[in-house]
N, C-alpha and C positions, 0 to 999 in steps of 0.2 A: 288086648291092650289099645289105648286109644292112639291112635296115630299125631306125630308131633304137628303143631300147625306153625305156621312161620308167625313171627310177632315184628311187629315194626320198633325200629331202635327209639329210645329216649330221647329226650332234647338234647341229655349230655352227649350220649353217646353220637347220635347226628353231628352236632358241633366239631367231636373231636374226629369223626370222618371228614367233615367238610374242611376241617383245617389242616388235617393230612393232605387232602387229594390237591389244598392250594398250594403245598409246600413242593410237588412233584413237579419236575424239572425234565422234560425231553430232550435227552443228548445230543449237544452241538452236531455231534457228525449225522444224526438221523435227520435234524431239519435241513443239514445240506443236501442230503441225499434226496428225501422225498418230498420236503415242502418247496425247493429251489432247483430250477432246473439250469446245469451247468451248461452255456451255451457259447463256448468258444469259438474262435474262427475254426473251420476245418483244415484239419492237417493229416498227413498220411500215417497209417497206425492208430489212429482212433476208433475207438467201439462208437456208435452210434445206434439210437432208436430212430426209424423215420417213422412218421406218423402224419396221416392225411384222412379226414372222415373216420371211417371205420376200419381202415387199414393201419396195420402197425408191423414192423418186424427189425431185425437188427441188422447192422452191417460195418464193416472195416473202410474207413476211408481209404481210399488209394491214390486218385488224382484230384485234390480240389480245384475248383476254378470260379470265376467270379459268379456265375447264374446256375451251372451244372457241376455235379460232383460226381466223378467216377469212384465205385463201389463195389467192392467183394461182399457176397452174401455170408451170413453167419449162421450153421446149423447148430442147435444146441443138442442134437444126437449126433455125436462125432463117428458112433457104428457106422454110418452111413458115409460111405465117404468114394470118391472117385479116385483115379490115378494121381491126381494133383493137390486134392484136398490136402490141409494141412492143419493138424490137430496140436491144439495148445491146452495144456493142463491149467499153467498160470496164467488167470486173465483177470480182465477188471469185472467180470460177473461173479469172478470165484467160483465158477464150474467151467468143465471142458467146454472147448466150443470146435469146430470145424470151420477153417476161413476157405471158400471155393472160388478160387481164381478162373477158374474155367467159367463162370457164371457171371462175370464183371459185367454191370451196366451202368449206364449213366442216369442221373435221377435230379429234379431240381436241388438245388442248395437249399431253399426255404424249407424243402421236405424235413430237413432234419432238425429233431425236434427237441434231444438229450442226449447228451455227451455222458456215456458211461463211465469211460477211461481210456487211456493210451497203453496200448500195447508196447512192449519194448523193444529195443533196437535189434534184438536176436528173431523176435518174432516176425517182425517187418522186412528183415533180410530174409529170413525163410519163405516168407510170404512173395518177396520179388524172386526168388529164385523157382519158384513152382509156378510163378505167372509166368515168367520168362517160357518155361520147358514147355507150357499147355497153349502157348500161342502157334495159331496155325493148327492147331490136331482136333479131333473129332473124334469123342469116345464112340468106339465101336465094341458093343457088346457081344461076347460068342452066342452064337445061336442056341437058343433054348435053356440060357444058365439061368438059374430060379435066383441067385444072389444077385446077377445085373440084374434081372426085371425087376426085383425089389429096389435094387440103386434107383434104377431108370425112373421108377415112380415117385421115390422120394425126391429125386431131382428136379424131376418135372414139378412138383410140389413146391419146392424151394423156389424156382425160377418164377412159379406163379406169383408169389408173395409179393414180386418185384415188379410186375407188370402194369398195377395199379398207379407207381412210382415213376415209372417209365414213361406212362401215360400222358403224365401231366407236365413233362418235356416238352409235348407237341401244341399245348395250350397255350404256351408261351411263346410260342411262332406268331409272326407278323402276319395277317391274314391277307391273301391275295384277291383283288377286285380286278375281274377283266386284263388280268396277268401283270396287274401295277401292283406293288408292294408300298407303295407313298402315296400321299395324298395327289402332290405335285405332278407324279409321274400320270395318275388315274387323270387328272386334270387337262395336261398336256394331249390326252390321247382323245380327252372330247373336245379340243380344241379350244380350251379356255386358258384365261391366263390370270394374273395377279389380279389385274383390275376387277376383271370378273368377281373373282372370289371375295374381294373387299365389298363389291356391292351387294351379293347375294347374302352376304353375313352382316350387312351394314356397320361396316368397321371404315369409319372414316380417317381414321391414319394409317397411310400406307405402310409405317414400321410396325405397325400392330399387325396389319395385314400378311405382311412379308415374313412374319414370324409363324403364322398360322401354315403359309403356304410351306415352310419349311420344316413344319411338324415340330416347331419351338414353343408351340401355343397349341395344345393339343384342343379338339373342338368339345365345347360342353354337351350335354344331351339335347336341349334346344336347336343348337346351331347343327350339329349331326343330323337330326331328324328333319332339318329344314331344309338341309344339302342333298340327303338322302333320297328327299322327295321329288327335288330337282332333276336329281342325277339318275333316279329310279333304282336304289341300290339298296340294302341294308344298312340302316343306321347306325347299327353296334359295330358291323365290318367298317364303317365309313370313320366310324370316332377311332376305332383301334389303328385304321390306318393312318390317322391325323398324327400319331402319337410316336413322334422321333426320339424315342429315350435314350438317353447317352449310356453308354455300357456301363459308366462309373457309377451311376443313380441307380441302375438294376442292380448290380453289385452290392449298394448299398440296402436295398429294399429287400432283397435274398437272403441277405446274413442273418441266422440263427439267431441272434442275439437281439433282434427288433422283432423276432415271430410273436412272442407273448404281445406286445403293445399292439402290433398288426391285428391280430385277432381280437385283441378288446375292441380295439376300434371298428374291425368288422361286424362284430356284435352291437354295438351301439349303431351302426349305420343299417344295421340290417341287410349284411352283405355277406356272400361268400368269402371266405379267405382270399382266394385268386382277383374277386372283382376289387375288392377294398386294395388289393396290393396296386392293382393297376389305377386306383381312382387316387391314390395316395401320389402316385407318380404323377400323375397329371396336374395334381396341385402343386406340388413341390416345382414342375417344370414351368407351370405358370408363375409363380413366385419369382424364380429364378429368371424369367424372360423377361421381367419386369424389372430386375436389378440391373444395376452398372457394373461392368468389368467382367473379369473372369471369373466363373462360378465352378469353375471343373473340380478343384478341390475343397469345396464348401457343401457337396450333395450330404455326407455324413451329419455336417451341423444341422442343415437344413432338416434334414429328417427328424434328426432329434428335437430341435423345436416345433418341428409340427405335432409330432406324436405326444409332445408334452402339454402343448397349448390343448390339441384338441382332447386327451385324454382328461384334463385338469376341469374342462368345461364341465357346468352342472348339465 
């Protein structure tokens, strides 16, 4: 008996198929969940996905801060738990999870990539009790206990998932050059003054030179290279040393809500996400330095304006 061979649809059948497909609609809930990233400001009890480079993991927000956030690692295999792991069955993931207060770590706020949902008040309270109970304790497994051996390996693997994100907090730290943490401190150690800096950077206006001296006008790449050659130090370290970024501005650029735009600008500029965030802060600080009046409450508006204009440019 000859095998059935596939046949192409007739023009009428193809038209009906296309018309049917055109009427299909993706449910609004799925669009919200998969096409848009929910990026609220971090709050205790929220479950977030952390993501950077090829690293992703899940955590519950414990203590939010402007530039770093304390999180409790989440395991999706609650069969493994230590004495203080809290297991929940009703979760934003719609699956049981284990929350590990004993593995609490601090990660950059900007590494929060997507909010999955909010744990309820009872879950937060249970986590608080477990966190307080484990403070100052170190798990001591019984010698030769196989269950503890498996748990120990699992615990180490879970902790390893967060090492990459913990290391990112170190990158945000201001570099030290010859023990100095600011440009003016380094120049003073070398015996240089404001007039010397202005002459080397060819800045005619004393007020502008003062902004550079104070770290309120970061050095651009050309200025950093020129000054680094004179001082015989690394140009990139010198450029970062010249940045006295207000904590209010850093808090804005670290907010998860701005991360998609920062990533888009980084891609356009062929920069890493970290370098792009630094350059954005420098650009905004330069704009604020030229403005008149107190800009301390305008960092969010300046950041939104910068990202809107830059991403709208052809």
